[in-house]
gemmi code that builds the backbone of each chain (N, CA, C; Angstrom):
import gemmi

chains = {
    "A": [
        ("MET", (47.295, 69.693, 123.931), (47.650, 68.891, 125.103), (46.543, 67.851, 125.341)),
        ("ASP", (46.896, 66.591, 125.213), (45.886, 65.542, 125.344), (45.832, 65.065, 126.798)),
        ("VAL", (45.005, 65.763, 127.602), (45.006, 65.512, 129.044), (44.532, 64.096, 129.371)),
        ("LYS", (43.562, 63.600, 128.619), (43.040, 62.260, 128.880), (44.158, 61.224, 128.717)),
        ("HIS", (44.903, 61.383, 127.635), (46.013, 60.459, 127.381), (47.068, 60.567, 128.483)),
        ("ILE", (47.374, 61.806, 128.868), (48.381, 62.011, 129.916), (47.912, 61.385, 131.232)),
        ("ALA", (46.614, 61.544, 131.561), (46.088, 60.966, 132.798), (46.227, 59.446, 132.771)),
        ("LYS", (45.938, 58.859, 131.620), (46.014, 57.407, 131.480), (47.462, 56.929, 131.648)),
        ("GLN", (48.381, 57.626, 130.996), (49.789, 57.252, 131.093), (50.293, 57.419, 132.526)),
        ("THR", (49.793, 58.487, 133.186), (50.207, 58.743, 134.561), (49.757, 57.609, 135.464)),
        ("SER", (48.535, 57.143, 135.251), (48.044, 56.068, 136.114), (48.822, 54.773, 135.840)),
        ("LYS", (49.222, 54.562, 134.586), (50.055, 53.394, 134.248), (51.414, 53.455, 134.966)),
        ("THR", (51.984, 54.648, 134.957), (53.267, 54.844, 135.642), (53.123, 54.560, 137.132)),
        ("LEU", (52.012, 55.059, 137.690), (51.729, 54.834, 139.114), (51.640, 53.349, 139.439)),
        ("ILE", (50.946, 52.608, 138.579), (50.771, 51.175, 138.816), (52.126, 50.471, 138.788)),
        ("SER", (52.959, 50.825, 137.826), (54.294, 50.221, 137.776), (55.089, 50.586, 139.023)),
        ("TYR", (54.942, 51.838, 139.466), (55.701, 52.254, 140.650), (55.230, 51.494, 141.894)),
        ("LEU", (53.925, 51.312, 142.031), (53.422, 50.577, 143.192), (53.769, 49.091, 143.106)),
        ("THR", (53.911, 48.582, 141.888), (54.385, 47.201, 141.737), (55.803, 47.095, 142.292)),
        ("TYR", (56.621, 48.072, 141.927), (57.996, 48.109, 142.445), (58.002, 48.187, 143.977)),
        ("GLN", (57.128, 49.027, 144.542), (57.065, 49.141, 146.002), (56.541, 47.853, 146.632)),
        ("ALA", (55.631, 47.174, 145.950), (55.121, 45.901, 146.460), (56.240, 44.863, 146.466)),
        ("VAL", (57.049, 44.861, 145.417), (58.181, 43.928, 145.355), (59.126, 44.190, 146.519)),
        ("ARG", (59.439, 45.456, 146.753), (60.327, 45.805, 147.873), (59.734, 45.357, 149.209)),
        ("THR", (58.416, 45.552, 149.346), (57.745, 45.154, 150.580), (57.861, 43.648, 150.796)),
        ("VAL", (57.610, 42.880, 149.730), (57.666, 41.425, 149.861), (59.100, 40.968, 150.139)),
        ("ILE", (60.073, 41.600, 149.492), (61.482, 41.258, 149.774), (61.780, 41.478, 151.264)),
        ("ALA", (61.289, 42.594, 151.807), (61.534, 42.901, 153.221), (60.814, 41.911, 154.133)),
        ("GLN", (59.574, 41.551, 153.770), (58.835, 40.574, 154.583), (59.544, 39.229, 154.574)),
        ("LEU", (59.992, 38.793, 153.396), (60.664, 37.493, 153.294), (62.006, 37.485, 154.031)),
        ("ALA", (62.646, 38.645, 154.088), (63.930, 38.710, 154.800), (63.746, 38.298, 156.263)),
        ("GLU", (62.528, 38.534, 156.793), (62.231, 38.148, 158.179), (61.882, 36.658, 158.288)),
        ("THR", (61.109, 36.183, 157.310), (60.523, 34.842, 157.456), (61.245, 33.767, 156.655)),
        ("ASP", (61.879, 34.152, 155.562), (62.473, 33.156, 154.660), (63.619, 33.793, 153.866)),
        ("PRO", (64.745, 34.043, 154.542), (65.839, 34.792, 153.922), (66.299, 34.270, 152.552)),
        ("PRO", (66.397, 32.931, 152.332), (66.856, 32.498, 151.004), (65.907, 32.946, 149.887)),
        ("ARG", (64.601, 32.904, 150.165), (63.660, 33.358, 149.118), (63.717, 34.863, 148.935)),
        ("SER", (63.968, 35.580, 150.013), (64.131, 37.035, 149.897), (65.294, 37.338, 148.956)),
        ("LEU", (66.382, 36.607, 149.158), (67.572, 36.787, 148.312), (67.250, 36.424, 146.871)),
        ("TRP", (66.506, 35.325, 146.704), (66.150, 34.899, 145.347), (65.346, 36.008, 144.645)),
        ("LEU", (64.346, 36.559, 145.365), (63.493, 37.588, 144.749), (64.300, 38.858, 144.438)),
        ("GLN", (65.239, 39.145, 145.315), (66.119, 40.295, 145.099), (66.929, 40.109, 143.806)),
        ("GLN", (67.484, 38.908, 143.653), (68.290, 38.635, 142.465), (67.428, 38.613, 141.207)),
        ("PHE", (66.252, 38.028, 141.325), (65.327, 37.999, 140.189), (64.993, 39.430, 139.758)),
        ("THR", (64.769, 40.297, 140.759), (64.359, 41.674, 140.476), (65.488, 42.488, 139.845)),
        ("SER", (66.731, 42.158, 140.221), (67.818, 42.917, 139.585), (68.074, 42.399, 138.171)),
        ("ARG", (67.591, 41.165, 137.887), (67.744, 40.600, 136.546), (66.619, 41.098, 135.631)),
        ("GLU", (65.397, 41.043, 136.126), (64.240, 41.455, 135.317), (63.963, 42.931, 135.567)),
        ("ASN", (63.497, 43.605, 134.536), (63.236, 45.032, 134.657), (61.876, 45.274, 135.306)),
        ("VAL", (61.892, 45.849, 136.513), (60.632, 46.059, 137.215), (59.955, 47.371, 136.773)),
        ("GLN", (60.644, 48.130, 135.909), (60.037, 49.393, 135.441), (58.771, 49.122, 134.622)),
        ("ASP", (58.757, 48.011, 133.885), (57.503, 47.606, 133.265), (56.889, 46.534, 134.158)),
        ("GLY", (56.035, 46.966, 135.061), (55.494, 46.105, 136.109), (54.796, 44.847, 135.595)),
        ("GLU", (54.008, 45.003, 134.529), (53.224, 43.850, 134.054), (54.125, 42.764, 133.470)),
        ("ARG", (55.109, 43.185, 132.707), (56.050, 42.226, 132.130), (56.848, 41.516, 133.229)),
        ("TYR", (57.259, 42.290, 134.219), (57.999, 41.738, 135.355), (57.165, 40.644, 136.029)),
        ("LEU", (55.876, 40.945, 136.257), (55.008, 39.969, 136.924), (54.833, 38.708, 136.088)),
        ("GLU", (54.686, 38.889, 134.777), (54.552, 37.709, 133.913), (55.776, 36.808, 134.049)),
        ("ALA", (56.952, 37.437, 134.058), (58.193, 36.662, 134.201), (58.236, 35.968, 135.564)),
        ("LEU", (57.804, 36.686, 136.603), (57.828, 36.117, 137.950), (56.859, 34.938, 138.056)),
        ("PHE", (55.687, 35.082, 137.462), (54.703, 33.987, 137.489), (55.275, 32.720, 136.861)),
        ("ARG", (56.100, 32.891, 135.851), (56.671, 31.706, 135.214), (57.645, 30.985, 136.136)),
        ("GLU", (58.255, 31.754, 137.078), (59.262, 31.113, 137.938), (58.749, 30.754, 139.333)),
        ("GLN", (58.009, 31.669, 139.957), (57.533, 31.411, 141.331), (56.138, 31.996, 141.457)),
        ("GLN", (55.149, 31.193, 141.090), (53.818, 31.780, 140.994), (53.252, 32.299, 142.322)),
        ("ASP", (53.609, 31.663, 143.439), (53.018, 32.157, 144.696), (53.527, 33.572, 145.009)),
        ("LEU", (54.790, 33.844, 144.640), (55.295, 35.215, 144.831), (54.551, 36.185, 143.909)),
        ("GLY", (54.249, 35.727, 142.703), (53.471, 36.554, 141.779), (52.134, 36.948, 142.399)),
        ("PHE", (51.400, 35.951, 142.886), (50.097, 36.233, 143.497), (50.245, 37.146, 144.714)),
        ("ARG", (51.302, 36.918, 145.457), (51.496, 37.733, 146.667), (51.726, 39.204, 146.309)),
        ("ILE", (52.509, 39.433, 145.269), (52.782, 40.824, 144.878), (51.516, 41.494, 144.336)),
        ("LEU", (50.683, 40.746, 143.631), (49.393, 41.320, 143.185), (48.584, 41.820, 144.386)),
        ("THR", (48.542, 40.975, 145.427), (47.764, 41.350, 146.615), (48.351, 42.591, 147.282)),
        ("VAL", (49.677, 42.591, 147.404), (50.310, 43.716, 148.101), (50.144, 45.020, 147.313)),
        ("ARG", (50.278, 44.962, 145.989), (50.174, 46.234, 145.248), (48.751, 46.783, 145.291)),
        ("GLU", (47.760, 45.875, 145.309), (46.369, 46.345, 145.407), (46.140, 46.993, 146.776)),
        ("HIS", (46.713, 46.384, 147.785), (46.614, 46.935, 149.133), (47.286, 48.318, 149.203)),
        ("LEU", (48.483, 48.409, 148.641), (49.187, 49.710, 148.634), (48.357, 50.764, 147.911)),
        ("ALA", (47.776, 50.390, 146.772), (46.968, 51.347, 146.013), (45.810, 51.852, 146.874)),
        ("GLU", (45.148, 50.931, 147.576), (44.053, 51.308, 148.467), (44.524, 52.316, 149.526)),
        ("MET", (45.735, 52.055, 150.053), (46.240, 52.896, 151.145), (46.605, 54.304, 150.674)),
        ("VAL", (47.169, 54.424, 149.465), (47.679, 55.746, 149.064), (46.713, 56.527, 148.168)),
        ("ALA", (45.775, 55.825, 147.506), (44.972, 56.477, 146.457), (44.368, 57.810, 146.897)),
        ("ASP", (43.680, 57.803, 148.042), (42.948, 59.006, 148.422), (43.845, 60.178, 148.817)),
        ("TYR", (45.081, 59.880, 149.183), (45.994, 60.965, 149.555), (46.659, 61.617, 148.353)),
        ("LEU", (46.623, 60.896, 147.212), (47.422, 61.358, 146.076), (47.079, 62.760, 145.562)),
        ("PRO", (45.785, 63.092, 145.343), (45.503, 64.416, 144.781), (46.118, 65.538, 145.618)),
        ("GLU", (45.900, 65.468, 146.921), (46.409, 66.521, 147.794), (47.947, 66.523, 147.807)),
        ("MET", (48.551, 65.330, 147.917), (50.009, 65.243, 147.962), (50.631, 65.747, 146.668)),
        ("LEU", (49.984, 65.409, 145.558), (50.506, 65.840, 144.265), (50.434, 67.361, 144.143)),
        ("ARG", (49.255, 67.916, 144.487), (49.088, 69.372, 144.376), (50.097, 70.119, 145.234)),
        ("THR", (50.130, 69.790, 146.517), (51.031, 70.541, 147.395), (52.486, 70.237, 147.028)),
        ("GLY", (52.739, 68.985, 146.603), (54.110, 68.619, 146.217), (54.610, 69.446, 145.049)),
        ("ILE", (53.770, 69.592, 144.029), (54.187, 70.356, 142.844), (54.315, 71.838, 143.195)),
        ("GLN", (53.364, 72.336, 143.973), (53.446, 73.757, 144.344), (54.733, 74.043, 145.115)),
        ("GLN", (55.046, 73.152, 146.037), (56.271, 73.319, 146.825), (57.511, 73.254, 145.940)),
        ("ALA", (57.552, 72.224, 145.078), (58.714, 72.048, 144.199), (58.860, 73.252, 143.269)),
        ("ASN", (57.739, 73.762, 142.754), (57.792, 74.927, 141.869), (58.289, 76.173, 142.603)),
        ("ARG", (57.782, 76.342, 143.817), (58.207, 77.501, 144.597), (59.716, 77.446, 144.811)),
        ("GLN", (60.194, 76.248, 145.130), (61.627, 76.091, 145.397), (62.464, 76.378, 144.140)),
        ("GLN", (62.007, 75.857, 142.999), (62.737, 76.102, 141.750), (62.755, 77.595, 141.426)),
        ("ARG", (61.600, 78.258, 141.582), (61.534, 79.697, 141.264), (62.457, 80.483, 142.184)),
        ("CYS", (62.423, 80.110, 143.451), (63.245, 80.782, 144.441), (64.729, 80.664, 144.093)),
        ("GLN", (65.160, 79.440, 143.843), (66.566, 79.190, 143.486), (66.959, 80.006, 142.268)),
        ("GLN", (66.048, 80.020, 141.260), (66.385, 80.713, 140.034), (66.468, 82.226, 140.272)),
        ("LEU", (65.550, 82.744, 141.082), (65.603, 84.183, 141.375), (66.895, 84.522, 142.104)),
        ("GLU", (67.311, 83.643, 143.012), (68.586, 83.862, 143.705), (69.746, 83.896, 142.728)),
        ("ARG", (69.750, 82.931, 141.812), (70.825, 82.878, 140.814), (70.831, 84.148, 139.974)),
        ("MET", (69.616, 84.605, 139.572), (69.542, 85.804, 138.730), (70.078, 87.013, 139.483)),
        ("THR", (69.761, 87.102, 140.754), (70.228, 88.233, 141.549), (71.742, 88.213, 141.664)),
        ("GLN", (72.292, 87.017, 141.912), (73.751, 86.920, 142.009), (74.408, 87.331, 140.702)),
        ("VAL", (73.847, 86.852, 139.579), (74.425, 87.179, 138.276), (74.400, 88.676, 138.062)),
        ("SER", (73.242, 89.315, 138.353), (73.168, 90.742, 138.067), (74.041, 91.539, 139.034)),
        ("ASP", (74.362, 90.972, 140.186), (75.285, 91.639, 141.108), (76.688, 91.741, 140.519)),
        ("VAL", (77.137, 90.662, 139.865), (78.534, 90.643, 139.424), (78.735, 91.063, 137.975)),
        ("SER", (77.684, 91.047, 137.161), (77.926, 91.359, 135.754), (76.959, 92.398, 135.207)),
        ("VAL", (76.878, 93.516, 135.870), (76.041, 94.604, 135.373), (76.694, 95.150, 134.104)),
        ("GLU", (75.919, 95.143, 133.019), (76.485, 95.487, 131.717), (77.043, 96.909, 131.702)),
        ("GLY", (78.165, 97.078, 131.065), (78.753, 98.404, 130.925), (79.584, 98.831, 132.120)),
        ("SER", (79.563, 98.015, 133.165), (80.360, 98.387, 134.329), (81.808, 97.967, 134.111)),
        ("PRO", (82.757, 98.660, 134.691), (84.163, 98.325, 134.460), (84.491, 96.953, 135.023)),
        ("PRO", (85.459, 96.256, 134.417), (85.827, 94.927, 134.909), (86.390, 95.027, 136.312)),
        ("PRO", (86.226, 93.995, 137.093), (86.783, 94.009, 138.443), (88.295, 94.210, 138.409)),
        ("GLU", (88.829, 94.803, 139.466), (90.212, 95.303, 139.410), (91.272, 94.219, 139.261)),
        ("SER", (91.239, 93.225, 140.132), (92.335, 92.255, 140.042), (91.853, 90.887, 139.544)),
        ("THR", (91.462, 90.030, 140.433), (90.997, 88.651, 140.147), (91.863, 87.868, 139.170)),
        ("THR", (92.836, 87.194, 139.689), (93.547, 86.190, 138.891), (93.156, 84.822, 139.417)),
        ("ASP", (92.693, 83.963, 138.504), (92.378, 82.607, 138.983), (92.833, 81.511, 138.034)),
    ],
    "B": [
        ("MET", (55.539, 47.571, 156.811), (55.265, 48.349, 155.608), (55.044, 49.822, 155.991)),
        ("ASP", (55.920, 50.685, 155.531), (55.835, 52.090, 155.917), (55.008, 52.852, 154.878)),
        ("VAL", (53.690, 52.861, 155.100), (52.786, 53.407, 154.085), (53.012, 54.907, 153.861)),
        ("LYS", (53.297, 55.622, 154.935), (53.503, 57.069, 154.812), (54.701, 57.357, 153.884)),
        ("HIS", (55.778, 56.598, 154.119), (56.973, 56.768, 153.299), (56.674, 56.405, 151.843)),
        ("ILE", (55.929, 55.301, 151.661), (55.593, 54.880, 150.294), (54.733, 55.939, 149.605)),
        ("ALA", (53.761, 56.509, 150.339), (52.906, 57.549, 149.756), (53.751, 58.750, 149.319)),
        ("LYS", (54.705, 59.118, 150.146), (55.563, 60.262, 149.838), (56.422, 59.988, 148.591)),
        ("GLN", (56.999, 58.794, 148.558), (57.832, 58.433, 147.408), (56.987, 58.364, 146.137)),
        ("THR", (55.745, 57.889, 146.301), (54.851, 57.785, 145.148), (54.543, 59.174, 144.596)),
        ("SER", (54.309, 60.111, 145.500), (53.983, 61.453, 145.020), (55.212, 62.097, 144.360)),
        ("LYS", (56.394, 61.773, 144.850), (57.634, 62.269, 144.225), (57.786, 61.713, 142.805)),
        ("THR", (57.500, 60.416, 142.671), (57.570, 59.783, 141.354), (56.578, 60.423, 140.398)),
        ("LEU", (55.378, 60.702, 140.923), (54.347, 61.354, 140.121), (54.807, 62.720, 139.626)),
        ("ILE", (55.422, 63.478, 140.527), (55.867, 64.827, 140.151), (56.925, 64.744, 139.051)),
        ("SER", (57.851, 63.802, 139.187), (58.859, 63.640, 138.144), (58.208, 63.229, 136.829)),
        ("TYR", (57.200, 62.362, 136.919), (56.549, 61.917, 135.692), (55.805, 63.073, 135.017)),
        ("LEU", (55.137, 63.905, 135.809), (54.422, 65.039, 135.212), (55.396, 66.085, 134.679)),
        ("THR", (56.575, 66.159, 135.272), (57.602, 67.051, 134.724), (57.991, 66.575, 133.331)),
        ("TYR", (58.174, 65.263, 133.215), (58.496, 64.675, 131.905), (57.382, 64.962, 130.901)),
        ("GLN", (56.114, 64.815, 131.340), (54.997, 65.093, 130.435), (54.931, 66.580, 130.084)),
        ("ALA", (55.291, 67.437, 131.026), (55.303, 68.880, 130.758), (56.379, 69.202, 129.713)),
        ("VAL", (57.529, 68.547, 129.839), (58.608, 68.761, 128.865), (58.129, 68.347, 127.473)),
        ("ARG", (57.484, 67.181, 127.400), (56.982, 66.718, 126.100), (55.959, 67.688, 125.533)),
        ("THR", (55.091, 68.219, 126.405), (54.081, 69.177, 125.965), (54.737, 70.430, 125.396)),
        ("VAL", (55.749, 70.955, 126.112), (56.411, 72.185, 125.650), (57.172, 71.924, 124.347)),
        ("ILE", (57.791, 70.753, 124.223), (58.475, 70.417, 122.966), (57.464, 70.428, 121.808)),
        ("ALA", (56.272, 69.859, 122.045), (55.247, 69.817, 120.996), (54.731, 71.218, 120.673)),
        ("GLN", (54.539, 72.043, 121.713), (54.074, 73.418, 121.474), (55.107, 74.192, 120.660)),
        ("LEU", (56.386, 74.061, 121.035), (57.448, 74.788, 120.331), (57.602, 74.300, 118.893)),
        ("ALA", (57.311, 73.020, 118.661), (57.420, 72.494, 117.294), (56.505, 73.279, 116.358)),
        ("GLU", (55.401, 73.814, 116.911), (54.469, 74.615, 116.115), (54.955, 76.049, 115.950)),
        ("THR", (55.490, 76.611, 117.029), (55.739, 78.049, 117.031), (57.210, 78.402, 116.820)),
        ("ASP", (58.125, 77.513, 117.186), (59.548, 77.854, 117.135), (60.380, 76.562, 117.010)),
        ("PRO", (60.326, 75.945, 115.811), (60.957, 74.633, 115.621), (62.413, 74.525, 116.087)),
        ("PRO", (63.265, 75.538, 115.857), (64.652, 75.364, 116.325), (64.747, 75.201, 117.839)),
        ("ARG", (63.899, 75.945, 118.580), (63.942, 75.789, 120.045), (63.358, 74.455, 120.476)),
        ("SER", (62.379, 73.983, 119.738), (61.817, 72.670, 120.031), (62.927, 71.620, 119.908)),
        ("LEU", (63.685, 71.737, 118.830), (64.795, 70.807, 118.595), (65.833, 70.930, 119.706)),
        ("TRP", (66.124, 72.169, 120.080), (67.113, 72.388, 121.142), (66.655, 71.696, 122.435)),
        ("LEU", (65.374, 71.889, 122.787), (64.868, 71.314, 124.041), (64.867, 69.779, 123.977)),
        ("GLN", (64.573, 69.271, 122.777), (64.602, 67.828, 122.566), (66.016, 67.284, 122.824)),
        ("GLN", (67.002, 67.980, 122.262), (68.388, 67.524, 122.419), (68.847, 67.660, 123.864)),
        ("PHE", (68.468, 68.774, 124.482), (68.818, 68.984, 125.891), (68.234, 67.856, 126.743)),
        ("THR", (66.997, 67.484, 126.428), (66.294, 66.474, 127.221), (66.896, 65.073, 127.036)),
        ("SER", (67.444, 64.819, 125.833), (68.059, 63.497, 125.665), (69.444, 63.480, 126.321)),
        ("ARG", (70.002, 64.675, 126.545), (71.312, 64.762, 127.201), (71.140, 64.668, 128.728)),
        ("GLU", (70.200, 65.453, 129.249), (69.985, 65.485, 130.704), (68.938, 64.445, 131.073)),
        ("ASN", (69.084, 63.857, 132.226), (68.155, 62.819, 132.651), (66.891, 63.443, 133.244)),
        ("VAL", (65.753, 63.242, 132.565), (64.522, 63.867, 133.037), (63.841, 63.002, 134.118)),
        ("GLN", (64.405, 61.822, 134.380), (63.813, 60.961, 135.419), (63.895, 61.610, 136.802)),
        ("ASP", (64.953, 62.375, 137.031), (64.974, 63.197, 138.244), (64.565, 64.609, 137.833)),
        ("GLY", (63.268, 64.876, 137.937), (62.689, 66.111, 137.421), (63.328, 67.383, 137.968)),
        ("GLU", (63.615, 67.396, 139.282), (64.123, 68.634, 139.889), (65.533, 68.961, 139.388)),
        ("ARG", (66.355, 67.937, 139.282), (67.713, 68.139, 138.795), (67.691, 68.611, 137.335)),
        ("TYR", (66.816, 67.984, 136.561), (66.652, 68.353, 135.159), (66.295, 69.832, 135.045)),
        ("LEU", (65.348, 70.273, 135.885), (64.922, 71.668, 135.828), (66.055, 72.616, 136.217)),
        ("GLU", (66.815, 72.223, 137.230), (67.948, 73.072, 137.626), (68.919, 73.259, 136.463)),
        ("ALA", (69.192, 72.152, 135.767), (70.105, 72.227, 134.623), (69.506, 73.101, 133.523)),
        ("LEU", (68.191, 72.960, 133.300), (67.539, 73.748, 132.253), (67.556, 75.238, 132.592)),
        ("PHE", (67.320, 75.557, 133.858), (67.342, 76.959, 134.283), (68.703, 77.593, 134.006)),
        ("ARG", (69.754, 76.803, 134.125), (71.088, 77.362, 133.869), (71.284, 77.694, 132.400)),
        ("GLU", (70.538, 76.984, 131.511), (70.755, 77.223, 130.083), (69.685, 78.108, 129.444)),
        ("GLN", (68.410, 77.852, 129.759), (67.319, 78.615, 129.120), (66.246, 78.856, 130.159)),
        ("GLN", (66.398, 79.935, 130.919), (65.505, 80.056, 132.067), (64.030, 80.227, 131.702)),
        ("ASP", (63.737, 80.842, 130.541), (62.310, 81.008, 130.229), (61.644, 79.648, 129.996)),
        ("LEU", (62.392, 78.719, 129.409), (61.836, 77.367, 129.242), (61.639, 76.696, 130.596)),
        ("GLY", (62.560, 76.953, 131.514), (62.405, 76.423, 132.873), (61.104, 76.910, 133.498)),
        ("PHE", (60.884, 78.216, 133.457), (59.653, 78.765, 134.045), (58.414, 78.203, 133.347)),
        ("ARG", (58.525, 78.069, 132.041), (57.365, 77.567, 131.278), (57.011, 76.143, 131.696)),
        ("ILE", (58.026, 75.306, 131.894), (57.755, 73.914, 132.287), (57.166, 73.846, 133.697)),
        ("LEU", (57.613, 74.733, 134.591), (56.995, 74.784, 135.925), (55.493, 75.044, 135.806)),
        ("THR", (55.141, 76.022, 134.952), (53.727, 76.366, 134.796), (52.940, 75.191, 134.221)),
        ("VAL", (53.511, 74.549, 133.194), (52.780, 73.462, 132.536), (52.610, 72.267, 133.481)),
        ("ARG", (53.646, 71.941, 134.275), (53.485, 70.759, 135.126), (52.471, 71.013, 136.245)),
        ("GLU", (52.401, 72.279, 136.707), (51.402, 72.589, 137.731), (49.992, 72.473, 137.135)),
        ("HIS", (49.871, 72.938, 135.907), (48.596, 72.849, 135.199), (48.201, 71.380, 135.008)),
        ("LEU", (49.143, 70.562, 134.553), (48.874, 69.129, 134.362), (48.438, 68.479, 135.674)),
        ("ALA", (49.133, 68.826, 136.755), (48.786, 68.245, 138.056), (47.350, 68.590, 138.421)),
        ("GLU", (46.969, 69.872, 138.191), (45.594, 70.298, 138.459), (44.588, 69.469, 137.659)),
        ("MET", (44.943, 69.206, 136.395), (44.015, 68.513, 135.507), (43.841, 67.045, 135.883)),
        ("VAL", (44.921, 66.383, 136.308), (44.809, 64.934, 136.527), (44.560, 64.539, 137.984)),
        ("ALA", (44.906, 65.432, 138.937), (44.923, 65.038, 140.357), (43.643, 64.324, 140.802)),
        ("ASP", (42.494, 64.938, 140.502), (41.254, 64.375, 141.041), (40.866, 63.034, 140.420)),
        ("TYR", (41.366, 62.758, 139.230), (41.026, 61.490, 138.588), (41.896, 60.339, 139.076)),
        ("LEU", (43.031, 60.673, 139.701), (44.018, 59.638, 140.001), (43.513, 58.523, 140.912)),
        ("PRO", (42.837, 58.837, 142.037), (42.448, 57.740, 142.927), (41.618, 56.686, 142.199)),
        ("GLU", (40.613, 57.150, 141.457), (39.740, 56.216, 140.763), (40.507, 55.457, 139.674)),
        ("MET", (41.314, 56.182, 138.899), (42.068, 55.538, 137.823), (43.048, 54.512, 138.370)),
        ("LEU", (43.672, 54.857, 139.493), (44.637, 53.941, 140.089), (43.937, 52.677, 140.570)),
        ("ARG", (42.822, 52.863, 141.287), (42.098, 51.703, 141.819), (41.626, 50.780, 140.713)),
        ("THR", (40.896, 51.343, 139.767), (40.365, 50.468, 138.717), (41.513, 49.929, 137.859)),
        ("GLY", (42.547, 50.735, 137.666), (43.698, 50.284, 136.876), (44.370, 49.074, 137.506)),
        ("ILE", (44.595, 49.131, 138.813), (45.258, 48.009, 139.493), (44.341, 46.802, 139.525)),
        ("GLN", (43.063, 47.019, 139.780), (42.139, 45.876, 139.808), (42.112, 45.166, 138.457)),
        ("GLN", (42.048, 45.975, 137.402), (42.036, 45.414, 136.051), (43.324, 44.650, 135.757)),
        ("ALA", (44.448, 45.285, 136.076), (45.748, 44.659, 135.798), (45.884, 43.362, 136.595)),
        ("ASN", (45.433, 43.376, 137.852), (45.509, 42.165, 138.677), (44.622, 41.053, 138.117)),
        ("ARG", (43.405, 41.436, 137.710), (42.504, 40.437, 137.152), (43.151, 39.783, 135.933)),
        ("GLN", (43.750, 40.621, 135.101), (44.374, 40.107, 133.884), (45.544, 39.165, 134.204)),
        ("GLN", (46.376, 39.567, 135.167), (47.512, 38.711, 135.546), (47.015, 37.376, 136.090)),
        ("ARG", (45.987, 37.418, 136.957), (45.475, 36.183, 137.559), (44.896, 35.272, 136.482)),
        ("CYS", (44.154, 35.890, 135.571), (43.538, 35.156, 134.479), (44.596, 34.439, 133.641)),
        ("GLN", (45.608, 35.204, 133.221), (46.700, 34.629, 132.418), (47.346, 33.467, 133.141)),
        ("GLN", (47.586, 33.669, 134.451), (48.289, 32.644, 135.205), (47.417, 31.397, 135.341)),
        ("LEU", (46.119, 31.579, 135.576), (45.226, 30.420, 135.684), (45.198, 29.659, 134.359)),
        ("GLU", (45.198, 30.404, 133.263), (45.236, 29.747, 131.951), (46.512, 28.917, 131.797)),
        ("ARG", (47.641, 29.511, 132.175), (48.917, 28.786, 132.061), (48.891, 27.531, 132.923)),
        ("MET", (48.347, 27.671, 134.165), (48.314, 26.524, 135.063), (47.454, 25.407, 134.485)),
        ("THR", (46.340, 25.777, 133.879), (45.454, 24.776, 133.288), (46.151, 24.045, 132.147)),
        ("GLN", (46.854, 24.822, 131.322), (47.576, 24.201, 130.207), (48.624, 23.236, 130.714)),
        ("VAL", (49.383, 23.673, 131.738), (50.442, 22.827, 132.279), (49.844, 21.534, 132.821)),
        ("SER", (48.740, 21.641, 133.605), (48.209, 20.422, 134.200), (47.564, 19.531, 133.144)),
        ("ASP", (47.178, 20.107, 132.004), (46.651, 19.290, 130.908), (47.718, 18.357, 130.347)),
        ("VAL", (48.937, 18.878, 130.205), (49.949, 18.084, 129.499), (50.873, 17.303, 130.419)),
        ("SER", (50.944, 17.687, 131.703), (51.956, 17.019, 132.517), (51.428, 16.542, 133.870)),
        ("VAL", (50.304, 15.847, 133.877), (49.831, 15.271, 135.123), (50.695, 14.035, 135.402)),
        ("GLU", (51.398, 14.100, 136.521), (52.416, 13.081, 136.771), (51.818, 11.682, 136.926)),
        ("GLY", (52.332, 10.749, 136.198), (51.970, 9.353, 136.376), (50.567, 8.976, 135.937)),
        ("SER", (49.747, 9.923, 135.628), (48.376, 9.580, 135.263), (48.295, 9.282, 133.766)),
        ("PRO", (47.392, 8.413, 133.372), (47.234, 8.148, 131.946), (46.636, 9.359, 131.249)),
        ("PRO", (46.822, 9.480, 129.958), (46.248, 10.632, 129.263), (44.738, 10.649, 129.430)),
        ("PRO", (44.142, 11.845, 129.586), (42.696, 11.938, 129.819), (41.934, 11.343, 128.648)),
        ("GLU", (40.784, 10.700, 128.983), (40.055, 9.981, 127.943), (39.364, 10.899, 126.952)),
        ("SER", (38.517, 11.775, 127.502), (37.828, 12.674, 126.555), (37.940, 14.116, 127.040)),
        ("THR", (36.921, 14.647, 127.561), (36.815, 16.013, 128.099), (37.659, 17.062, 127.370)),
        ("THR", (37.115, 17.579, 126.341), (37.720, 18.762, 125.721), (36.810, 19.942, 126.005)),
        ("ASP", (37.393, 21.002, 126.589), (36.580, 22.207, 126.783), (37.313, 23.476, 126.411)),
    ],
}
model = gemmi.Model(1)
for chain_id, residues in chains.items():
    chain = gemmi.Chain(chain_id)
    for i, (resn, *xyz) in enumerate(residues, 1):
        res = gemmi.Residue()
        res.name, res.seqid = resn, gemmi.SeqId(i, " ")
        for name, pos in zip(("N", "CA", "C"), xyz):
            atom = gemmi.Atom()
            atom.name, atom.element = name, gemmi.Element(name[0])
            atom.pos, atom.b_iso = gemmi.Position(*pos), 0.0
            res.add_atom(atom)
        chain.add_residue(res)
    model.add_chain(chain)
structure = gemmi.Structure()
structure.add_model(model)
structure.setup_entities()
């Protein structure tokens, strides 16, 4: 397990995700101040793939550079705001999600063993 | 800008991403110890969408519960390993990516103004 590589890839994914959130933020801000540009950015974003954040930004810079610069600023700001909370949120988030998955699975196993105990006679009627 | 909501969504995205990395890790481990199951998990993963980690796990639990439990353990382990590095990696990662985008854009702007200064005669000398 190459943890260093995984950490690097994880941070790349995070950056792309915050780019996407920055784009959404700017679209929402423009909807208040400049609706036609908000619409333009919305359409641009549905045309260009924002999953690869860096490529998306390069494309945006070619068309509307001030929006490009604005999104850089917003994503850096978002990163500053969320960075310190991430370790704790990730840890408790995964623990919670794991607990829930285990719980659900244990419930399913109990239900299964209730109805299909091996060697027991088939249920009397049940036509479906 | 709803930072709390963005932080929560970011941590959800992270959990899904680490689930995907856990799946890849288990596929690689099985390739060493039990190639047919590795292949099975690979095929299952290309069939089910791992982008929604929780749904993927629910589907996996219905088919091969021991693999489900194993992936829960691995993703929790991965989270433990990367969590503390994330704030720093995210900050420097975004700063680096932003610097690079700004640099590229400034280069493009310089090139454009070199060739298309409106109405002005071509520059006499100055090559840099």
